[in-house]
N, C-alpha and C positions, 0 to 999 in steps of 0.2 A: 406487558411490559414492552415496549418496544426500542430494537437496539438499531443504531445505524453506525455501520463501520466505514471509515473513509481511507480508500484504496487510493494512493496515487496515481498509479496505474492498474491497467486491466487484469493482472494476476498477483497482486501484493497483498491483499486480504486473503485469498483463498490459500496460497502458499503459507502465510503467517499464521493465522489461525481458523483455517475454514472448518477444523472439526470442532470448533465453538460455534460457529454459525451454525452448522448443522445438529448440536447438541439442542440449540436454542429453537430451531423450527419443529424439531421431532418434539419438543416439550410445549408446541402451541405457541409459542412467541413470534410476535412481527420480526423480522429481520431484513433490514436494506442496506445493501453496498453501494456505496456513491463513490464511483470514480473520479476522482478529480480532474485528474489531465486525460479525459474523455473526450476532447475537440479533436476532428480530423487535421491533417497537414493543410496548411494554407494553398491556396491554388498557385500554379506554375511550377517550376522545377524544384524538386529537393535538394537542400544543401547537401554540399560533400558529407557531413557527419551523418545526416539520415541514410543518405545512400549506403554509407560505410556500415552501419548498422543494421540496416536492413539485409545488408549482404550477409553480415555475421550470421543474422536469421535464417540464412537460406530461403528468403522471405521475397515476394513479388513487391512491386511499388505500392499496391493496392493492400500491404499485410495491416493497415490500421482496421478496414473493414473485417479482414480476418481475427484478427485480436478482439474486434468489438463482437462478432459472433461466438469466439471460442469463451468470451466471458459471459455472455448470457446462457449459454450450454452449462457453464458451471453453475451460474447462480440457480437456473432451471434443478440441476443436480441436487442443489442444497435447500431448493424451496425458498429461495432469499429473493427479496425483491431487487431489482438492477436500477439502478440511476447513475447516467453517462454526463457530467458536468462539460462545460464546453470550452475549458482552458487546454490549448493543444500540447501534448509531450514537449519537453524543454527542447529536445533536438529539433522540434520544427519552428520555433518561436523565432521570429525576425523582427528588427526594428522598423515601425510604422514609418519613420523618415527615412531610414537609408535603404530597406528592404534587405539589410544583409541579418544574418543568421547571428544572434547572440551568443551562442555557443558552437565552435569551430573545430573542438576536438573530445574525446571521451573524457580528457580531464580535465575540461571545464566544467563538465556537469557534475563534479563535485568540488567546485572552489567557490559555491555561493551565487545566489541570484546578481545577475547584471544589474548595477544601478538603475537601468530604465526599466527593471521590472521589479523594484521595490514595492512598488503599490499593488503589485498582485496578493501580499498577505493580506492586507487591508480588504480588498476588492473580494478575496474568497471569502474570510471571515464574515464580511457583512452578508453576502451570498447564503453561508450555512445558517444564519442566523434568521433569513427569511424563509429558508426552507424547511430549516427544523420543525419537526411537530412540539406540542407540547410535553415536556418532562421527557425527554427521551435519554436514553443511556447511550452515549456517543464513543467510539473505540477509535482511536486515531494511531498512527506509527510514532514511534519514538524518535524515526529520522536516524536510525544507526546506518551507518554507511556515507552519509553526508551527501546522497543524492539531491540535486536542486528541488526536484519534485516532491521527494520526500520531507525537506525540510519546510517545505512551503507549506505543505499539509499538516505538519506537525507545529508549524508557528500559528498557522490559523487557527487551528483548534484549540490551543493553549488560552485564546483572549473568548473562549465559548464559556458561558454561564453554566452549571448544572453540573451533572456526572459525566465525567470524560477518565475512560481509561486509556491506556497504551500499550500496544501490542508493538513484538519485538521485530523488527525488520527482516524478512526471510527472503532470499537467502542472505545476506550482508551480515546478519549475526553469527554465521558459520565462521566468519573469518576472525583472525587476531584481535583486529582492531573492534570488533563487535563485542568478542567474548569479554574483552578489557571494559568496553563501555557497561556491561551489565554489572560488572564486579563492582564498577564505583558506582552505580545506583544502588547497588545492595549496601554497599556501606554509607550512602548518604542519609542524612534525616529528614530528605525533601521527599522522600520516594518510600513508598510500599508497595509491595505486591500480592496479588491473590491466584491461587492453582483451581481452574475452573475444571473439574473432571470431566470425562468425555467416554459415551458408551464405546463399544466395540463398533455398533453399526455406525456413530457419527465418525470414527476413522474409516473405516472403511470408504463410505461415502466421502470424506476428506479428499482421501486418496484419489478416487474415481473422478472428483471433481477436478483436481490439480490437473489430472491426465488430460484435462478439455483443453489445456493450453500448448499445444503441440509444438507451435511456433515458435515457444520459449523453452520448454524442456531442455532442449539440447546444448543451450546457452550455459544450464547448470549443473546438469547431470548427464553423464555419458549414456546411461540407458535408463528405461522406464523402471526396469526393476531397480536400479540406483535410489532413483525417486520414491518410490513404495518403501522400499527398506529404510530411508533416512526419515520421512515424515513419521514411519510406525515407531523407529527408535527414539526420536522427539517425543513423541507423544507418551509413549510408554515410560521413557526415563523422568518425565517431569510429572506423570501421572494426571496429565491434561493439558492445559494450555494454560500458561501464564500471561496475566496482563498487569500493568503496571499504573499505579496513583500517586499523582502530587498531594502531598499532605499538608490538609487545609491551613493557611497560616504561614507557612513555608515561604521563604524566599524563591519566586518562580525560578529565578537563574541558578540556585544551587544544583548541584548534581548534574 
């Protein structure tokens, strides 16, 4: 069986469900992680927002190349194939007409796609349909946290045929809004969930793969020890990794 994970950014799948990726590759499955916003920043000067975010990461202007390398190292660790699609991160995207950035503050990144970017959902869905092998299992983000790129990926995956599972976007799910989102999903008649057990080996490899993203760890965890403890606690408290599915025949907008 071939599993295709859709990751809005370079680290999302590994942080959210890397243990399941590893459990599947240990079992001899073909697993691919497709980074949706894997394109580089446009030529010219970075936008003030991009500069601000780079600075918060304590990263140089070529952080895109650093993140790309980190992702390849993490995927290699999990023995998953890595594919980087060419849509740039939202903080890099600019209007073709005015050359001005669509998003000028961090708050903008959680307010929905700019009207000029509405076409991206259809464009991405068509690219996924073209690229997907026959009868894959697709695993996409739920879009918890409402980041534009997570919503873009979630909406595009929602129009795919076949088996589509969804993972809880980490670390957004740690926040109160994320926990409430999952509670509503549990109460919804339109969704069901399944726990996929993972072995101790898969858990250990999940943690090591996550540590590859050195440019990002400090944004969400004070120390590497905090990251290790949190990932282990998540896996052990759930008994593995939980994925969600829409119930066939339900209203796609429900839940």
